[in-house]
PDB file of N, CA, C and O in Angstrom:
ATOM      1  N   UNK A   1     -10.048 -12.813 -20.624  1.00  0.00           N
ATOM      2  CA  UNK A   1      -8.664 -12.570 -20.302  1.00  0.00           C
ATOM      3  C   UNK A   1      -8.553 -11.431 -19.274  1.00  0.00           C
ATOM      4  O   UNK A   1      -7.728 -11.481 -18.362  1.00  0.00           O
ATOM      5  N   UNK A   2      -9.385 -10.427 -19.436  1.00  0.00           N
ATOM      6  CA  UNK A   2      -9.371  -9.294 -18.506  1.00  0.00           C
ATOM      7  C   UNK A   2      -9.631  -9.769 -17.082  1.00  0.00           C
ATOM      8  O   UNK A   2      -8.926  -9.372 -16.154  1.00  0.00           O
ATOM      9  N   UNK A   3     -10.644 -10.621 -16.907  1.00  0.00           N
ATOM     10  CA  UNK A   3     -11.001 -11.088 -15.575  1.00  0.00           C
ATOM     11  C   UNK A   3      -9.934 -11.991 -14.977  1.00  0.00           C
ATOM     12  O   UNK A   3      -9.824 -12.097 -13.755  1.00  0.00           O
ATOM     13  N   UNK A   4      -9.155 -12.634 -15.817  1.00  0.00           N
ATOM     14  CA  UNK A   4      -8.082 -13.477 -15.310  1.00  0.00           C
ATOM     15  C   UNK A   4      -6.844 -12.690 -14.919  1.00  0.00           C
ATOM     16  O   UNK A   4      -6.135 -13.067 -13.986  1.00  0.00           O
ATOM     17  N   UNK A   5      -6.585 -11.610 -15.619  1.00  0.00           N
ATOM     18  CA  UNK A   5      -5.344 -10.861 -15.396  1.00  0.00           C
ATOM     19  C   UNK A   5      -5.505  -9.778 -14.329  1.00  0.00           C
ATOM     20  O   UNK A   5      -4.748  -9.767 -13.358  1.00  0.00           O
ATOM     21  N   UNK A   6      -6.444  -8.893 -14.479  1.00  0.00           N
ATOM     22  CA  UNK A   6      -6.508  -7.721 -13.609  1.00  0.00           C
ATOM     23  C   UNK A   6      -6.937  -8.031 -12.175  1.00  0.00           C
ATOM     24  O   UNK A   6      -6.281  -7.564 -11.244  1.00  0.00           O
ATOM     25  N   UNK A   7      -8.001  -8.794 -11.956  1.00  0.00           N
ATOM     26  CA  UNK A   7      -8.319  -9.102 -10.556  1.00  0.00           C
ATOM     27  C   UNK A   7      -7.210  -9.906  -9.871  1.00  0.00           C
ATOM     28  O   UNK A   7      -6.947  -9.715  -8.683  1.00  0.00           O
ATOM     29  N   UNK A   8      -6.568 -10.795 -10.613  1.00  0.00           N
ATOM     30  CA  UNK A   8      -5.467 -11.570 -10.046  1.00  0.00           C
ATOM     31  C   UNK A   8      -4.302 -10.664  -9.689  1.00  0.00           C
ATOM     32  O   UNK A   8      -3.707 -10.809  -8.621  1.00  0.00           O
ATOM     33  N   UNK A   9      -3.972  -9.735 -10.570  1.00  0.00           N
ATOM     34  CA  UNK A   9      -2.873  -8.812 -10.308  1.00  0.00           C
ATOM     35  C   UNK A   9      -3.177  -7.926  -9.096  1.00  0.00           C
ATOM     36  O   UNK A   9      -2.305  -7.679  -8.263  1.00  0.00           O
ATOM     37  N   UNK A  10      -4.406  -7.460  -9.012  1.00  0.00           N
ATOM     38  CA  UNK A  10      -4.787  -6.630  -7.868  1.00  0.00           C
ATOM     39  C   UNK A  10      -4.719  -7.441  -6.576  1.00  0.00           C
ATOM     40  O   UNK A  10      -4.223  -6.956  -5.559  1.00  0.00           O
ATOM     41  N   UNK A  11      -5.221  -8.683  -6.620  1.00  0.00           N
ATOM     42  CA  UNK A  11      -5.229  -9.520  -5.422  1.00  0.00           C
ATOM     43  C   UNK A  11      -3.811  -9.833  -4.954  1.00  0.00           C
ATOM     44  O   UNK A  11      -3.519  -9.718  -3.763  1.00  0.00           O
ATOM     45  N   UNK A  12      -2.929 -10.225  -5.867  1.00  0.00           N
ATOM     46  CA  UNK A  12      -1.567 -10.557  -5.461  1.00  0.00           C
ATOM     47  C   UNK A  12      -0.780  -9.337  -5.009  1.00  0.00           C
ATOM     48  O   UNK A  12       0.036  -9.434  -4.093  1.00  0.00           O
ATOM     49  N   UNK A  13      -1.009  -8.203  -5.632  1.00  0.00           N
ATOM     50  CA  UNK A  13      -0.331  -6.984  -5.216  1.00  0.00           C
ATOM     51  C   UNK A  13      -0.796  -6.563  -3.820  1.00  0.00           C
ATOM     52  O   UNK A  13       0.015  -6.177  -2.979  1.00  0.00           O
ATOM     53  N   UNK A  14      -2.096  -6.641  -3.583  1.00  0.00           N
ATOM     54  CA  UNK A  14      -2.628  -6.309  -2.261  1.00  0.00           C
ATOM     55  C   UNK A  14      -2.106  -7.271  -1.211  1.00  0.00           C
ATOM     56  O   UNK A  14      -1.746  -6.854  -0.110  1.00  0.00           O
ATOM     57  N   UNK A  15      -2.062  -8.569  -1.545  1.00  0.00           N
ATOM     58  CA  UNK A  15      -1.565  -9.584  -0.611  1.00  0.00           C
ATOM     59  C   UNK A  15      -0.089  -9.338  -0.286  1.00  0.00           C
ATOM     60  O   UNK A  15       0.313  -9.431   0.873  1.00  0.00           O
ATOM     61  N   UNK A  16       0.710  -9.028  -1.295  1.00  0.00           N
ATOM     62  CA  UNK A  16       2.137  -8.770  -1.068  1.00  0.00           C
ATOM     63  C   UNK A  16       2.335  -7.532  -0.195  1.00  0.00           C
ATOM     64  O   UNK A  16       3.194  -7.523   0.686  1.00  0.00           O
ATOM     65  N   UNK A  17       1.547  -6.498  -0.435  1.00  0.00           N
ATOM     66  CA  UNK A  17       1.647  -5.289   0.384  1.00  0.00           C
ATOM     67  C   UNK A  17       1.266  -5.592   1.828  1.00  0.00           C
ATOM     68  O   UNK A  17       1.943  -5.155   2.759  1.00  0.00           O
ATOM     69  N   UNK A  18       0.186  -6.336   2.012  1.00  0.00           N
ATOM     70  CA  UNK A  18      -0.245  -6.676   3.373  1.00  0.00           C
ATOM     71  C   UNK A  18       0.794  -7.538   4.077  1.00  0.00           C
ATOM     72  O   UNK A  18       1.007  -7.393   5.280  1.00  0.00           O
ATOM     73  N   UNK A  19       1.446  -8.440   3.332  1.00  0.00           N
ATOM     74  CA  UNK A  19       2.494  -9.273   3.925  1.00  0.00           C
ATOM     75  C   UNK A  19       3.694  -8.449   4.376  1.00  0.00           C
ATOM     76  O   UNK A  19       4.410  -8.839   5.298  1.00  0.00           O
ATOM     77  N   UNK A  20       3.907  -7.330   3.737  1.00  0.00           N
ATOM     78  CA  UNK A  20       5.021  -6.480   4.151  1.00  0.00           C
ATOM     79  C   UNK A  20       4.716  -5.763   5.470  1.00  0.00           C
ATOM     80  O   UNK A  20       5.624  -5.256   6.128  1.00  0.00           O
ATOM     81  N   UNK A  21       3.438  -5.724   5.853  1.00  0.00           N
ATOM     82  CA  UNK A  21       3.036  -5.034   7.076  1.00  0.00           C
ATOM     83  C   UNK A  21       2.710  -5.962   8.240  1.00  0.00           C
ATOM     84  O   UNK A  21       2.878  -5.587   9.400  1.00  0.00           O
ATOM     85  N   UNK A  22       2.244  -7.175   7.935  1.00  0.00           N
ATOM     86  CA  UNK A  22       1.733  -8.084   8.961  1.00  0.00           C
ATOM     87  C   UNK A  22       2.384  -9.456   8.782  1.00  0.00           C
ATOM     88  O   UNK A  22       2.753  -9.829   7.669  1.00  0.00           O
ATOM     89  N   UNK A  23       2.524 -10.204   9.873  1.00  0.00           N
ATOM     90  CA  UNK A  23       3.034 -11.571   9.792  1.00  0.00           C
ATOM     91  C   UNK A  23       2.092 -12.427   8.952  1.00  0.00           C
ATOM     92  O   UNK A  23       0.883 -12.197   8.925  1.00  0.00           O
ATOM     93  N   UNK A  24       2.660 -13.412   8.271  1.00  0.00           N
ATOM     94  CA  UNK A  24       1.879 -14.265   7.384  1.00  0.00           C
ATOM     95  C   UNK A  24       0.796 -15.041   8.130  1.00  0.00           C
ATOM     96  O   UNK A  24      -0.309 -15.206   7.613  1.00  0.00           O
ATOM     97  N   UNK A  25       1.096 -15.515   9.327  1.00  0.00           N
ATOM     98  CA  UNK A  25       0.106 -16.269  10.092  1.00  0.00           C
ATOM     99  C   UNK A  25      -1.107 -15.443  10.466  1.00  0.00           C
ATOM    100  O   UNK A  25      -2.241 -15.910  10.357  1.00  0.00           O
ATOM    101  N   UNK A  26      -0.873 -14.230  10.901  1.00  0.00           N
ATOM    102  CA  UNK A  26      -1.984 -13.339  11.258  1.00  0.00           C
ATOM    103  C   UNK A  26      -2.774 -12.925  10.021  1.00  0.00           C
ATOM    104  O   UNK A  26      -4.001 -12.826  10.059  1.00  0.00           O
ATOM    105  N   UNK A  27      -2.062 -12.686   8.931  1.00  0.00           N
ATOM    106  CA  UNK A  27      -2.731 -12.280   7.704  1.00  0.00           C
ATOM    107  C   UNK A  27      -3.561 -13.423   7.126  1.00  0.00           C
ATOM    108  O   UNK A  27      -4.649 -13.194   6.599  1.00  0.00           O
ATOM    109  N   UNK A  28      -3.057 -14.644   7.222  1.00  0.00           N
ATOM    110  CA  UNK A  28      -3.798 -15.788   6.704  1.00  0.00           C
ATOM    111  C   UNK A  28      -5.108 -15.971   7.458  1.00  0.00           C
ATOM    112  O   UNK A  28      -6.101 -16.410   6.878  1.00  0.00           O
ATOM    113  N   UNK A  29      -5.119 -15.642   8.730  1.00  0.00           N
ATOM    114  CA  UNK A  29      -6.345 -15.770   9.518  1.00  0.00           C
ATOM    115  C   UNK A  29      -7.433 -14.820   9.024  1.00  0.00           C
ATOM    116  O   UNK A  29      -8.618 -15.095   9.212  1.00  0.00           O
ATOM    117  N   UNK A  30      -7.055 -13.719   8.401  1.00  0.00           N
ATOM    118  CA  UNK A  30      -8.057 -12.778   7.908  1.00  0.00           C
ATOM    119  C   UNK A  30      -8.813 -13.319   6.708  1.00  0.00           C
ATOM    120  O   UNK A  30      -9.868 -12.789   6.359  1.00  0.00           O
ATOM    121  N   UNK A  31      -8.295 -14.370   6.062  1.00  0.00           N
ATOM    122  CA  UNK A  31      -9.010 -14.935   4.916  1.00  0.00           C
ATOM    123  C   UNK A  31     -10.316 -15.582   5.332  1.00  0.00           C
ATOM    124  O   UNK A  31     -11.180 -15.820   4.488  1.00  0.00           O
ATOM    125  N   UNK A  32     -10.482 -15.875   6.626  1.00  0.00           N
ATOM    126  CA  UNK A  32     -11.745 -16.425   7.103  1.00  0.00           C
ATOM    127  C   UNK A  32     -12.856 -15.381   7.055  1.00  0.00           C
ATOM    128  O   UNK A  32     -14.032 -15.735   7.148  1.00  0.00           O
ATOM    129  N   UNK A  33     -12.516 -14.130   6.915  1.00  0.00           N
ATOM    130  CA  UNK A  33     -13.522 -13.065   6.825  1.00  0.00           C
ATOM    131  C   UNK A  33     -14.099 -12.920   5.422  1.00  0.00           C
ATOM    132  O   UNK A  33     -15.142 -12.289   5.250  1.00  0.00           O
ATOM    133  N   UNK A  34     -13.447 -13.487   4.425  1.00  0.00           N
ATOM    134  CA  UNK A  34     -13.858 -13.284   3.032  1.00  0.00           C
ATOM    135  C   UNK A  34     -15.269 -13.808   2.750  1.00  0.00           C
ATOM    136  O   UNK A  34     -16.065 -13.063   2.178  1.00  0.00           O
ATOM    137  N   UNK A  35     -15.627 -15.046   3.117  1.00  0.00           N
ATOM    138  CA  UNK A  35     -16.989 -15.504   2.795  1.00  0.00           C
ATOM    139  C   UNK A  35     -18.080 -14.659   3.443  1.00  0.00           C
ATOM    140  O   UNK A  35     -19.077 -14.331   2.798  1.00  0.00           O
ATOM    141  N   UNK A  36     -17.900 -14.311   4.700  1.00  0.00           N
ATOM    142  CA  UNK A  36     -18.904 -13.485   5.370  1.00  0.00           C
ATOM    143  C   UNK A  36     -19.029 -12.106   4.754  1.00  0.00           C
ATOM    144  O   UNK A  36     -20.132 -11.580   4.604  1.00  0.00           O
ATOM    145  N   UNK A  37     -17.905 -11.529   4.403  1.00  0.00           N
ATOM    146  CA  UNK A  37     -17.910 -10.213   3.751  1.00  0.00           C
ATOM    147  C   UNK A  37     -18.592 -10.288   2.391  1.00  0.00           C
ATOM    148  O   UNK A  37     -19.341  -9.388   2.010  1.00  0.00           O
ATOM    149  N   UNK A  38     -18.329 -11.359   1.669  1.00  0.00           N
ATOM    150  CA  UNK A  38     -18.945 -11.544   0.352  1.00  0.00           C
ATOM    151  C   UNK A  38     -20.451 -11.665   0.468  1.00  0.00           C
ATOM    152  O   UNK A  38     -21.189 -11.067  -0.316  1.00  0.00           O
ATOM    153  N   UNK A  39     -20.911 -12.435   1.441  1.00  0.00           N
ATOM    154  CA  UNK A  39     -22.358 -12.582   1.650  1.00  0.00           C
ATOM    155  C   UNK A  39     -22.983 -11.240   2.010  1.00  0.00           C
ATOM    156  O   UNK A  39     -24.042 -10.883   1.493  1.00  0.00           O
ATOM    157  N   UNK A  40     -22.329 -10.504   2.889  1.00  0.00           N
ATOM    158  CA  UNK A  40     -22.859  -9.205   3.308  1.00  0.00           C
ATOM    159  C   UNK A  40     -22.923  -8.219   2.140  1.00  0.00           C
ATOM    160  O   UNK A  40     -23.922  -7.520   1.970  1.00  0.00           O
ATOM    161  N   UNK A  41     -21.866  -8.165   1.343  1.00  0.00           N
ATOM    162  CA  UNK A  41     -21.851  -7.242   0.200  1.00  0.00           C
ATOM    163  C   UNK A  41     -22.901  -7.629  -0.827  1.00  0.00           C
ATOM    164  O   UNK A  41     -23.594  -6.762  -1.359  1.00  0.00           O
ATOM    165  N   UNK A  42     -23.030  -8.934  -1.116  1.00  0.00           N
ATOM    166  CA  UNK A  42     -24.041  -9.355  -2.103  1.00  0.00           C
ATOM    167  C   UNK A  42     -25.451  -9.091  -1.589  1.00  0.00           C
ATOM    168  O   UNK A  42     -26.360  -8.811  -2.370  1.00  0.00           O
ATOM    169  N   UNK A  43     -25.628  -9.181  -0.274  1.00  0.00           N
ATOM    170  CA  UNK A  43     -26.933  -8.894   0.316  1.00  0.00           C
ATOM    171  C   UNK A  43     -27.258  -7.402   0.191  1.00  0.00           C
ATOM    172  O   UNK A  43     -28.377  -7.034  -0.166  1.00  0.00           O
ATOM    173  N   UNK A  44     -26.278  -6.550   0.486  1.00  0.00           N
ATOM    174  CA  UNK A  44     -26.515  -5.108   0.458  1.00  0.00           C
ATOM    175  C   UNK A  44     -26.563  -4.535  -0.953  1.00  0.00           C
ATOM    176  O   UNK A  44     -27.429  -3.718  -1.267  1.00  0.00           O
ATOM    177  N   UNK A  45     -25.632  -4.962  -1.805  1.00  0.00           N
ATOM    178  CA  UNK A  45     -25.513  -4.357  -3.133  1.00  0.00           C
ATOM    179  C   UNK A  45     -26.448  -5.005  -4.148  1.00  0.00           C
ATOM    180  O   UNK A  45     -27.096  -4.307  -4.928  1.00  0.00           O
ATOM    181  N   UNK A  46     -26.524  -6.342  -4.144  1.00  0.00           N
ATOM    182  CA  UNK A  46     -27.294  -7.052  -5.159  1.00  0.00           C
ATOM    183  C   UNK A  46     -28.656  -7.533  -4.686  1.00  0.00           C
ATOM    184  O   UNK A  46     -29.418  -8.115  -5.458  1.00  0.00           O
ATOM    185  N   UNK A  47     -28.963  -7.292  -3.417  1.00  0.00           N
ATOM    186  CA  UNK A  47     -30.230  -7.732  -2.810  1.00  0.00           C
ATOM    187  C   UNK A  47     -30.415  -9.247  -2.879  1.00  0.00           C
ATOM    188  O   UNK A  47     -31.543  -9.732  -2.977  1.00  0.00           O
ATOM    189  N   UNK A  48     -29.310  -9.995  -2.829  1.00  0.00           N
ATOM    190  CA  UNK A  48     -29.377 -11.456  -2.800  1.00  0.00           C
ATOM    191  C   UNK A  48     -29.518 -11.898  -1.348  1.00  0.00           C
ATOM    192  O   UNK A  48     -28.615 -11.691  -0.537  1.00  0.00           O
ATOM    193  N   UNK A  49     -30.634 -12.497  -1.033  1.00  0.00           N
ATOM    194  CA  UNK A  49     -30.879 -12.959   0.330  1.00  0.00           C
ATOM    195  C   UNK A  49     -30.234 -14.332   0.494  1.00  0.00           C
ATOM    196  O   UNK A  49     -30.554 -15.253  -0.258  1.00  0.00           O
ATOM    197  N   UNK A  50     -29.332 -14.484   1.462  1.00  0.00           N
ATOM    198  CA  UNK A  50     -28.671 -15.778   1.647  1.00  0.00           C
ATOM    199  C   UNK A  50     -29.656 -16.824   2.174  1.00  0.00           C
ATOM    200  O   UNK A  50     -30.541 -16.521   2.973  1.00  0.00           O
ATOM    201  N   UNK A  51     -29.478 -18.049   1.708  1.00  0.00           N
ATOM    202  CA  UNK A  51     -30.338 -19.146   2.162  1.00  0.00           C
ATOM    203  C   UNK A  51     -29.983 -19.511   3.598  1.00  0.00           C
ATOM    204  O   UNK A  51     -28.820 -19.441   3.994  1.00  0.00           O
ATOM    205  N   UNK A  52     -30.976 -19.896   4.362  1.00  0.00           N
ATOM    206  CA  UNK A  52     -30.761 -20.255   5.766  1.00  0.00           C
ATOM    207  C   UNK A  52     -29.798 -21.430   5.861  1.00  0.00           C
ATOM    208  O   UNK A  52     -28.905 -21.436   6.709  1.00  0.00           O
ATOM    209  N   UNK A  53     -29.974 -22.422   4.995  1.00  0.00           N
ATOM    210  CA  UNK A  53     -29.099 -23.585   5.021  1.00  0.00           C
ATOM    211  C   UNK A  53     -27.650 -23.199   4.699  1.00  0.00           C
ATOM    212  O   UNK A  53     -26.717 -23.783   5.250  1.00  0.00           O
ATOM    213  N   UNK A  54     -27.465 -22.239   3.829  1.00  0.00           N
ATOM    214  CA  UNK A  54     -26.124 -21.749   3.529  1.00  0.00           C
ATOM    215  C   UNK A  54     -25.486 -21.054   4.721  1.00  0.00           C
ATOM    216  O   UNK A  54     -24.297 -21.231   4.985  1.00  0.00           O
ATOM    217  N   UNK A  55     -26.272 -20.266   5.438  1.00  0.00           N
ATOM    218  CA  UNK A  55     -25.759 -19.599   6.636  1.00  0.00           C
ATOM    219  C   UNK A  55     -25.422 -20.600   7.732  1.00  0.00           C
ATOM    220  O   UNK A  55     -24.418 -20.452   8.428  1.00  0.00           O
ATOM    221  N   UNK A  56     -26.263 -21.618   7.882  1.00  0.00           N
ATOM    222  CA  UNK A  56     -25.986 -22.665   8.878  1.00  0.00           C
ATOM    223  C   UNK A  56     -24.723 -23.423   8.509  1.00  0.00           C
ATOM    224  O   UNK A  56     -23.897 -23.705   9.377  1.00  0.00           O
ATOM    225  N   UNK A  57     -24.561 -23.756   7.243  1.00  0.00           N
ATOM    226  CA  UNK A  57     -23.352 -24.448   6.790  1.00  0.00           C
ATOM    227  C   UNK A  57     -22.108 -23.612   7.014  1.00  0.00           C
ATOM    228  O   UNK A  57     -21.076 -24.134   7.436  1.00  0.00           O
ATOM    229  N   UNK A  58     -22.193 -22.327   6.739  1.00  0.00           N
ATOM    230  CA  UNK A  58     -21.062 -21.440   6.978  1.00  0.00           C
ATOM    231  C   UNK A  58     -20.711 -21.347   8.450  1.00  0.00           C
ATOM    232  O   UNK A  58     -19.537 -21.323   8.818  1.00  0.00           O
ATOM    233  N   UNK A  59     -21.733 -21.295   9.288  1.00  0.00           N
ATOM    234  CA  UNK A  59     -21.498 -21.237  10.735  1.00  0.00           C
ATOM    235  C   UNK A  59     -20.841 -22.519  11.229  1.00  0.00           C
ATOM    236  O   UNK A  59     -19.941 -22.475  12.069  1.00  0.00           O
ATOM    237  N   UNK A  60     -21.288 -23.666  10.709  1.00  0.00           N
ATOM    238  CA  UNK A  60     -20.677 -24.948  11.091  1.00  0.00           C
ATOM    239  C   UNK A  60     -19.212 -24.973  10.687  1.00  0.00           C
ATOM    240  O   UNK A  60     -18.366 -25.442  11.448  1.00  0.00           O
ATOM    241  N   UNK A  61     -18.907 -24.474   9.502  1.00  0.00           N
ATOM    242  CA  UNK A  61     -17.507 -24.432   9.040  1.00  0.00           C
ATOM    243  C   UNK A  61     -16.658 -23.532   9.934  1.00  0.00           C
ATOM    244  O   UNK A  61     -15.541 -23.900  10.298  1.00  0.00           O
ATOM    245  N   UNK A  62     -17.171 -22.369  10.288  1.00  0.00           N
ATOM    246  CA  UNK A  62     -16.413 -21.456  11.138  1.00  0.00           C
ATOM    247  C   UNK A  62     -16.214 -22.008  12.541  1.00  0.00           C
ATOM    248  O   UNK A  62     -15.156 -21.818  13.141  1.00  0.00           O
ATOM    249  N   UNK A  63     -17.221 -22.688  13.066  1.00  0.00           N
ATOM    250  CA  UNK A  63     -17.064 -23.317  14.380  1.00  0.00           C
ATOM    251  C   UNK A  63     -16.006 -24.415  14.306  1.00  0.00           C
ATOM    252  O   UNK A  63     -15.195 -24.560  15.220  1.00  0.00           O
ATOM    253  N   UNK A  64     -16.015 -25.181  13.231  1.00  0.00           N
ATOM    254  CA  UNK A  64     -14.996 -26.216  13.050  1.00  0.00           C
ATOM    255  C   UNK A  64     -13.593 -25.643  12.985  1.00  0.00           C
ATOM    256  O   UNK A  64     -12.666 -26.187  13.584  1.00  0.00           O
ATOM    257  N   UNK A  65     -13.437 -24.555  12.267  1.00  0.00           N
ATOM    258  CA  UNK A  65     -12.129 -23.892  12.201  1.00  0.00           C
ATOM    259  C   UNK A  65     -11.731 -23.383  13.579  1.00  0.00           C
ATOM    260  O   UNK A  65     -10.581 -23.532  13.993  1.00  0.00           O
ATOM    261  N   UNK A  66     -12.672 -22.789  14.280  1.00  0.00           N
ATOM    262  CA  UNK A  66     -12.383 -22.286  15.618  1.00  0.00           C
ATOM    263  C   UNK A  66     -11.955 -23.395  16.567  1.00  0.00           C
ATOM    264  O   UNK A  66     -11.047 -23.206  17.377  1.00  0.00           O
ATOM    265  N   UNK A  67     -12.601 -24.543  16.470  1.00  0.00           N
ATOM    266  CA  UNK A  67     -12.240 -25.666  17.336  1.00  0.00           C
ATOM    267  C   UNK A  67     -10.851 -26.206  17.020  1.00  0.00           C
ATOM    268  O   UNK A  67     -10.100 -26.565  17.927  1.00  0.00           O
ATOM    269  N   UNK A  68     -10.511 -26.263  15.750  1.00  0.00           N
ATOM    270  CA  UNK A  68      -9.198 -26.799  15.392  1.00  0.00           C
ATOM    271  C   UNK A  68      -8.069 -25.812  15.658  1.00  0.00           C
ATOM    272  O   UNK A  68      -6.920 -26.226  15.817  1.00  0.00           O
ATOM    273  N   UNK A  69      -8.366 -24.533  15.709  1.00  0.00           N
ATOM    274  CA  UNK A  69      -7.318 -23.527  15.896  1.00  0.00           C
ATOM    275  C   UNK A  69      -7.110 -23.124  17.349  1.00  0.00           C
ATOM    276  O   UNK A  69      -6.175 -22.382  17.649  1.00  0.00           O
ATOM    277  N   UNK A  70      -7.953 -23.591  18.251  1.00  0.00           N
ATOM    278  CA  UNK A  70      -7.780 -23.195  19.647  1.00  0.00           C
ATOM    279  C   UNK A  70      -6.551 -23.869  20.237  1.00  0.00           C
ATOM    280  O   UNK A  70      -6.133 -24.941  19.799  1.00  0.00           O
ATOM    281  N   UNK A  71      -5.998 -23.230  21.217  1.00  0.00           N
ATOM    282  CA  UNK A  71      -4.784 -23.743  21.861  1.00  0.00           C
ATOM    283  C   UNK A  71      -5.152 -24.880  22.801  1.00  0.00           C
ATOM    284  O   UNK A  71      -6.181 -24.849  23.476  1.00  0.00           O
ATOM    285  N   UNK A  72      -4.287 -25.882  22.826  1.00  0.00           N
ATOM    286  CA  UNK A  72      -4.543 -27.007  23.716  1.00  0.00           C
ATOM    287  C   UNK A  72      -4.086 -26.667  25.126  1.00  0.00           C
ATOM    288  O   UNK A  72      -3.201 -25.833  25.317  1.00  0.00           O
ATOM    289  N   UNK A  73      -4.690 -27.314  26.106  1.00  0.00           N
ATOM    290  CA  UNK A  73      -4.314 -27.105  27.496  1.00  0.00           C
ATOM    291  C   UNK A  73      -3.058 -27.893  27.803  1.00  0.00           C
ATOM    292  O   UNK A  73      -2.810 -28.944  27.211  1.00  0.00           O
ATOM    293  N   UNK A  74      -2.262 -27.377  28.736  1.00  0.00           N
ATOM    294  CA  UNK A  74      -1.052 -28.087  29.142  1.00  0.00           C
ATOM    295  C   UNK A  74      -1.443 -29.383  29.825  1.00  0.00           C
ATOM    296  O   UNK A  74      -2.385 -29.423  30.616  1.00  0.00           O
ATOM    297  N   UNK A  75      -0.713 -30.437  29.515  1.00  0.00           N
ATOM    298  CA  UNK A  75      -0.970 -31.724  30.148  1.00  0.00           C
ATOM    299  C   UNK A  75      -2.178 -32.442  29.571  1.00  0.00           C
ATOM    300  O   UNK A  75      -2.605 -33.463  30.110  1.00  0.00           O
ATOM    301  N   UNK A  76      -2.715 -31.943  28.522  1.00  0.00           N
ATOM    302  CA  UNK A  76      -3.897 -32.565  27.927  1.00  0.00           C
ATOM    303  C   UNK A  76      -3.534 -33.883  27.256  1.00  0.00           C
ATOM    304  O   UNK A  76      -4.293 -34.851  27.313  1.00  0.00           O
ATOM    305  N   UNK A  77      -2.377 -33.910  26.626  1.00  0.00           N
ATOM    306  CA  UNK A  77      -1.946 -35.113  25.928  1.00  0.00           C
ATOM    307  C   UNK A  77      -0.750 -35.727  26.646  1.00  0.00           C
ATOM    308  O   UNK A  77       0.149 -35.015  27.092  1.00  0.00           O
ATOM    309  N   UNK A  78      -0.747 -37.001  26.750  1.00  0.00           N
ATOM    310  CA  UNK A  78       0.382 -37.712  27.363  1.00  0.00           C
ATOM    311  C   UNK A  78       1.433 -37.945  26.301  1.00  0.00           C
ATOM    312  O   UNK A  78       1.144 -38.497  25.239  1.00  0.00           O
ATOM    313  N   UNK A  79       2.652 -37.525  26.588  1.00  0.00           N
ATOM    314  CA  UNK A  79       3.719 -37.668  25.599  1.00  0.00           C
ATOM    315  C   UNK A  79       4.690 -38.723  25.975  1.00  0.00           C
ATOM    316  O   UNK A  79       5.650 -38.967  25.245  1.00  0.00           O
TER     317      UNK A  79
END
């Protein structure tokens, strides 16, 4: 019960505070930093070495997100 209540309360309170300072769209983009930060912290604190295949998969996912979020060129699509 502790793990369900307190981390959730901290996360939602932090998210609400951040939303009061930054636009939701810009703040949502920062969630892409969470997996990389988690891997880095687990590597430094717990000495868990990430698997190469996991890093490659993460990179593929981030490249995919980057491709879908880029702005389209004018006149690229016929309307």
